[in-house]
N, C-alpha and C positions, 0 to 999 in steps of 0.2 A: 446459420453458422455462428458459433460463438468462439472468439479468438482471444487468447491472452498470452502474455509472456511473464517472466519473472519468477519470484520465489513462491512458496506456499501461500504467503500473504496476498499475492496477486491472484493465485489460482482459485482459492476458495470462494471469493465473491462471484467470479465468473461461473464457477461450477454450480453454485447455488442458483444462478439465473438460468443456466442451461437445464438443470433438473426441473425448475419450476415450469419451463416451457414444455419439456418432454412429458411431464406428469399429466398435462391436459391434452396430449395427443399430437403435439407438433413433432415433426421430424427434425432432429437436432444433430449436427456434426460439431464435435468439440475439439478444437485445435489448441494445443498447449504444449509446453516443453516436455520432451519425452521422459525426463527424469521423474515427472510427476505421475507416471503410469500407475504406480502402486496405489495412489490416492483415488484414481478414477476407475480402476479395473472392476470393482464390484458395484459401480453405480448404475450400470446399464446404458451409459452414454456411449455413442459411437465416437471413439477417441482416435485422433490423428496426432501422433507425436511429432513435435517440431524439433529440429536439430539444436543442440546446445553445446557450446564450447565451455567445458568446465574450468578451463584455465582462466576465464574471466574473473573468477572468484579470488584469484591470487593477485590480480592487477591492483597495485597500490592506489591507483587513481579512481578505482571503483567507488570509494567512499570519500573522494575529494569534493569539497563544496561546489566547485565550478567545473572541474574536469570530469566529474562522474557521469554527466550526460553523454559525453563522447564515448566513454567506455560502454555504456548501456546501448547506445545507438549502434555502434559497430558490432557488438555481440549479438544483437537481435536481427540484423539484416538477413542472414541465411535462413532464419526461421520465417521471417515475414515474406521472403521470396516464395515460399511454398503456397501462400494463399492464392496467388494469381492462377497458377496452373490448376489448382484444386477447383476453383470456381469455373474456369474455362471448360473443365471436363464435365460439369454438371449438365443434365439434359436442358436444352435451350428453352423448353416451354415450362420449366419448373420455376415457380416464384421463389425468390431468395431474399432473405434479410440477413445482413451482416451485423452482428453485435460485437464490437471490437474494443480492445485496448487502444488508447489514443495513438500509440506508436505504430499501430497497424492501419491508421487512416490513409497514408499515402497509397498503400496497396489496395485498400478498399476502393479508392477513387479510380485506380487502374482497372479494377474489375468492372466497375460501373460503366466505363467507357465502351466496353464490349457487350455489356448487358444493361441497356438503358433502364429496364424496369427494376433493377436491383435497388434495394433500400439499405441505407447505412445508418446505424445507431452507434454512437460513441459512448462508452461507459467510463466515467471518471471516478477513480477510486478515492482521490484526495483533492481538496481545494487547490493545492499548489499546481495540479495538472491543468487548471483553468486560470491562466495568468490574468490578473486584473490590476488596474492602477489604484484600486481602493484598498483600504486597510483590512487586515494587516499586510502591508507590502514588504516582502522579505526578499532580499538578494542574497541567497545562501544564509549565512548566520547574521547578516547585517540588516536590521530593520530600517525602513525609511520613515523618518519622523512624520507624525500626523500633520504637522504644519506645512509640509512641502506641498505646493499647489499642484492641482491635477495636471496642468500642462507640462510641468517639469517631470512629474511621475510618468506621464505618457512617453516623454522623450527618453527617460531612463530605461523604461521597459523595452522600447525599440532598440536602444543601444545594446542592452543586454542580449536581446535576440540576435542582433546583427553581429555581435562579437563572440557569443558562446554557442548559439544554436545553428544559425545559418552556415557558418564555415564547416560544421561537422556534417550536416544533413542535406543541404541543398544540392550538392553535386550528385549524390546518389539518387535523390528523388527526381531530379531533372533528367538524368540519364535514363531512368526507367520510363519516364513520361515520353521522352523522345522516341524510345524504342516502340512505344504504342501509338506514335503519331499524335501525341498531345503537346500542348503548349507548355513552355517552362513556367515556373512560378518564381516570384522574386523574394517572398518572405515565408519562412516556414510556419510561423505562428498564424499569419493570415490564411495560409493554405489549410492548415489543420482545422481552424475554426469554420472554414467554408465547406468542408467535405460532408459533415454529417447531415442527414435529413432530420435527425433527432439527437439531442445531447441528453445524457442521463447522469445525474450525480448519485453516487453510491454513498452519500452522507447526507444527513438531514439539515434542514434550514437552521435549526438552533445551533448546530455546530459551525456552519458557514452560511450566512444569509446570501441569497441570490444577488449578484452584482450587476449593475447596468451594462457593463461591457462583456458579460458572458454571452455565448452564442444562443440563438433562439432558432426553433422552439426547444424548450428544455423541460425535462421531467425530473422532479425532485423525489428521489427514493430515500429510504432509510439505509443504515448500515446493514448490508446483507450478511450478517455474521453466520458462519457455516462451519460445521465440523463433519468431516467425511465419516467419522466413526463416533457418533454422539453417545453411544452406550458404553464406550471404553471406560474402564475403571483405572484408578491410579495404581501404579505398581506397588506390590507389597512393601518394597523397600521405602518408597515415598510415604506410604500410609504409616509405617512404623516411625519414620522420622517426624511426621506431623503429630502423631499421637504421643510421642515421647515427652513432649512438654506442651500440653494443650494450651497453657496460658501464655506461651511465648511463640506467637505466630512468626514465621520466617519472612525475611525480605527476599523477594524473587528477583533475580538478575537475568536479563537476556539482552543480546544485541542483534537479534535477528537470525533466522534459520540460515540465511544465505551469507552470513558474515564469517569468513574464515580468518579475519585479521583482528581478532579481539583479545589477544593475549594480554596486552597491557590493561585493557578494561577489566578483565577478570582478576588480574593481580591487584588492581586498585580496589576492586570490590572486596576481595579477601581482607586486605589491610583495613578497609573501612569498618566492616562488621566486627573484626577482632578489636579494633580500637574502642568501639562503643558497646561491645558485648551482645551482639545480635546473632541470631541464627539465620541461615540463608540457603536458598535453593538456586543453583546455577543451571540455567537452561541453555544448552547448545548441542547440536549434533556433532560438533568437532571437538572431541575430548582432548586432542593434542594442544589446544590453545589454553587449557586450564593449568594452574599449578599442579604439579604431580602429587604433592603431599597435602591434600586437603584435610583440615581438621574434622573431627566428628561433628562439629557445629555447622558444617557446610556439606550439602548433598548435591552431587551432580546428577542430572537427568538429561538424556538426549532429546526427548520430546515429551511434553505433557500438554493435553488440551487446557488452555488457559481458563476456559469456562469452568473446569473442574477444580483447578488449583487456586485461582485468585480469591474466591470466597474464603479461603483458609489462609490467606497471606496478609501480612501487615502493610506492605508497600510493594509496588512493582517499579523496578528501575530498568529502563529500556531505552531503545534507540529512537522511538517516535514513529515507527512504521504505523500506517493507518489502521491495519488490522489489529495489531497489538494495542494501540491506543483505544480503539473502539471496545475491545474486550474488557479493558480496565474500566472504561466508563460504564459499561453494562454491569460489571461486578461491583461498582462503587468502591474501587480500590484506589487509594492515593497513589500518585505517580511522581517519580523523579525521572525526567527525560534528559537523555544525553545524546542529542542528535548529531549525525555525521554528515549527511548529504541528502540530495533529492528533495522529497516533500517533507522530510523530518523536521526541519526548522519551523516550517509553517504549522505543522501539526502541534509541535511543542508550544508555539506561541498561542494557539487556540485553546489548548487545555489549561495553560497558565491563565489566560484571560477568563476562563470559566471558574477559576479558583480551585481547581482540583489537582493541580500539579505544580511542581517547582522544576526549574531547568538548571542544567550544568553544562559548561562548555567542554567538549571532548578534548580540545587542544590544550586545555589547562588542567585536565583532570589528574588527581593523584588521590591516594588513600585518605589523606587528611581533609582535602576539600570535599570528597565524596561523603566522608563521615559527617562533616559539618552540614552538608546539604540534607542528609538524612535526619540529623538532629533538628534542623529548622523545620523540616516537613512534619516530623512527629510532634514538634512543639506547637503547631498551629491547632488550637483547640476547636476551631470551627470547620476544619478541613473535612473531617469524616461526615459531618452533616451536609456539607455542600456536595460531597461525592454521592451520598444517598439520594439527594434531590435529583441529581443528574441521572442516576441509575433508574429512577422511577420513570423517566421519559421513555425508556425502552419498552415499557409495558404498553405505551400508547401507540407504538409503531404499527404500520399497516402491512408489514412484511413485503412480499414480492408480488402480491396479487395485482396491485395497482400498476406496477411496472409491466407485468405480463399483458394486462389489458391494453396498455399504451403501445406496446410493441405489436400487438395484434391489429390495433388501429393503423399503425404504420404499414404493416404488411398489406392491409386492405386498401391502402392509398389515402388514409386519413391523416 
């Protein structure tokens, strides 16, 4: 069973893993938000749609640096509740491995209480999903200085969990555990790290080295970049736009497929490119959040595979989602990251440390600051060479074969 939540950026890596397992003959059930059915329908996967409350996308706290976790947690509980009865209904003699998003780990533990032979693997999409007291230690947009001693860092992390995570999640988790006759847990982070039989990072060591306080055993995989329609071509409209001025590659702007609250971001983007005379592609499925009167130098597209578009772009300006970040790294495209919440601040810090991206604060963004950031980025003469060096690392990746073998070992009791 492969279980995920979230936007297309969360879906695609889990879909890639599910297909890698199915392709070698394993029976796979794929549980994911029901709105992603169009992506899955032609894959051959046995798809179970999980309920989604679309209203969550309009919640202003969804993209808040500290309150965003609570919104995501509450929105995903109805979907996660479907996992337990699904597993309970499976034939009792059938061997089962759960490969799950970290937010499904409490339910995976409930399943194992009734099915002791069940194995659980947690797949972590981004380093921020694996809290650590080591660098870079980010509390939302606020970095903890390197000189802060480990003891104080550990205390700060515990305080953050006790103040932000536990009040939101522990009540729900313990109520479900008591209903199954299981003991309460006192700390959400401690509980989540204790559940998996195997932890898997879906990002390589060069992006985020293994930390001493990460759970063990752990398997380090590469970015499982995946496109459900790899042969798709760019729209004729986009091809004409790109070909109109071959020497003036556009700046691509996106703030995530699940973000319906980016009106100000795209207004600032328009002002910035007009200030410095650049062409741009705006990517969002939500046309209503764009300015109505876009000039001919700006083209809107609802969805374009980044692997097709980025090699023809000058810069990618984005939110710092891990999938978008990885696609830009693979393409060797310079990045300007404007993080909002969740793992985005940590991802932005890591690509900046690699020397392939600049950062901008969303809370202080306007057209002038965005234009200045783009000019600084384009003025860095060594940036493109650094981006190309990072891009070459993707040719050395091992794909998903190593992960498949490791999961097979887990299923066999190894």
